[in-house]
N, C-alpha and C positions, 0 to 999 in steps of 0.2 A: 846552381841557381843563385843569382844575386839576391842579397838581402833586400827585402822590400823597402825597409827604412832608408837604405842607402840609395836606392834608385828612385824614390819618390821625389817628384819635382817640388820646388819651394812655392811659397805664397808670395804674391806681389800686391802692393798697395798702390791705389790710385786716388789722388786727392784733387777734387774739383773745388779750388779755392773760392771761386765766385759764388758757389752754392753754399758750401759749408761755412765759410767765414764772412758771409754777406753782412756788411755794416760793422763787422768786427766786434770790438768790445761793447759798443753802444747797443748792439743787438743781442749779443750773448749775455751781457751783464757781468762778464769776467774776461780776463786776459789770458790767452793761451801761451804756455811755454812750449815752444816748438821742439826743443831738445827732449822734453818729457814726452811729447807726442811721438817723436821718432823712436824713442826707447820703448814706449808702450806698444807700438805696432810691431817692433822687432821681438819683444818679449812675449806679449800676449798672443800674437798671431804668427810669430816666426817669419815675419815678412823679410824677405831677402832684399827686395828693391822697393823704394818708396818714390813714386813719381808725383810731382807737384805741378799743377797747371794753373797759371795765372797771367795777368796782364802787366805790362810795364811801359812807362812813358820813356821814349828815347830821344825826343827833341832833335830831330834831324841827324841823329847818329846814323852813319852809313851801314844799313843792315837790310838784307833781303832774304825773305823766306825761301826764295828760289835757290839759294846757295846750300840749303839743307844743312845748315850749321847753327848751333845754339848762339844766342847773344853772349858776347864776351863781356861779363859784368865789370871786370876791372877796367877795360877800355871804355865802357859806357860811363862809369863813374868819373873817370878822367875827363871825358867829353863834357859831362854835365858840370863838373867843377870848373872847367875852363870857361864855359858859357856864363857861369856865375860871376866871373871876373869882369864881365862887360859892364863898364861904368854907366852905360845908357839904360840899363834895366830899371824898370819901375819897382816900387816896393812890392806890389802884388806878384810880379814876375819872379822876384827874388825869393819870396815865400814859397811859391809853387815849385821852383827849381830845387829849393832846399828840401821840400817834402819828397820830391822824386829821387833826389840823391839818397835820402834816408831810406826810401823803399828799396833802391838798388843795393844798398849796403845790407839791408835786412835779408835780401835774397842771397847775398854772399854768405851770410851766417847760416842760412838754410843749407847751402852747399856743404858747409863745414860740418853740419849735423848729419850729413849723409843723404839728404834729399837729392833726387835727380830732377832738376828744374826743366820744365817745358814752358818757356815764357813766350808770350805773343805781344808784339808792340800794340799799344792802344791806338786805335784809329778814331778820328773825329769826323762825324757826319753832320751835315746841316740840312734841315728841312726847308720847305718853301717859305716858311716864316722867318728863317734865319736862326732858328733855335739849334743849338749844338747838342749832340749826343756822343758820348764816348763809349766805345765797345772794344772788347778783347775776348770774344767768345772762344773758349778753348774746347768746346764739346767735340768738335770734329777731331781735334788733335788727340784727345783722350780716347775717343772711340778707335781711332787709328792704332794707337799703341796697345789698347786692349786686344785688338786682333793681331797686331804685329808680333806680340810676345806670347801668344796663346800656347805655342809649343814649349815654352820655357817654364810655365807655372802649372800647378795642380789646382789652384784656386786664387781668388782675388778678394781683397778687402777694399771696397769702394766707399770713399768718403764723399758722398753726394746723394741727394734725394731727387735729382733732376730726372723727370719722367722721360726725357729724350734718350736716356741710356737704356730704357726698357728693351728695345730690340736686340742690342748687342749683349746685354746681360742674360736675356732669355736664351740667346744662341750659345753663350758660354755654358749655361746649365745643361743645355741639350747636348753639348760636347763633353759632358762629364766633369766640368770644372765647378768647384764650390764657389758660391757667391755670398759674401757677408757684406751687409750694408751698415755703415756707421754714419749716422746723419742726424740732423735736427728734425724732429717730427713735423714741426710747423712749416718746414721747407722741403718736405718729402711728398712726392706724388703718391697717390693711393695705389697706383699700379706697381710702384717700386716696393711699397710695403707688402703688397700681396705677393709679389715675386719672391721677396726675401723670406717672408713667413717668419719662422722662429729665428732666422739668422739676421733679423733687423735689430740694430743696437742704437739706443738713444744716446747721442753724443753728449747731451746735457748731464747724464749720469756720471760722466768722467770729470766733472768740474774739480773735485778735490784731488784727483790724480794728476790732472794736466794744468791746473791753475798756475799762472806765473806768480812767483813770490817776489814782490818788490823789495823785500828786506834781505833777500839772499845776498851774501857778501860779493860774490862774483856775478854782478848783474849783467844780463844779456839784453840790452835795450833793443827794441824793435817793435813795429806796429803789429797788431793782430791781423 
């Protein structure tokens, strides 16, 4: 008979960036060190895989979700930097492109830290009044992966308080998977808190563990 410890499936972590990191440092009141976060998830929860879901501006970069391939960040950064060389760009456009290049480079760092990125291009919608709204909702993508990899893990650590995940998380528990929620209470649906019970963890309590140290010699610059 095989040793149970050897046959036990690992833990997977799933990060809903739009929910957990909403408004970033301004909202949290502190800046996250993503290397520390990856190390924390691996050490505290023994997470084998860490999936990160977020949006990214691609500025006409030739990409289609129909190809079922991830965005090549190196190619995207080159594409954005080439657009930045356009002498006809206005000051506002240069600033925006610079911000988006910085974001793409930040995602490259996350890859180096061991995150598995699931990025969705940001789409722009206009209402009847001409007002624009940007969206890159990754809930469906994260739900898909929670189900896609269910046979590979014994439990999940979900970094999100979005109530839209209640059905899939309830299903996971029904199938014998452990579910730990690590989220911000003020951005967590009451149904999520009820589902998690004692396995709900307040992300704010991790401030001193995960806080980015600006005085660290080997600085890792990047947005929250």
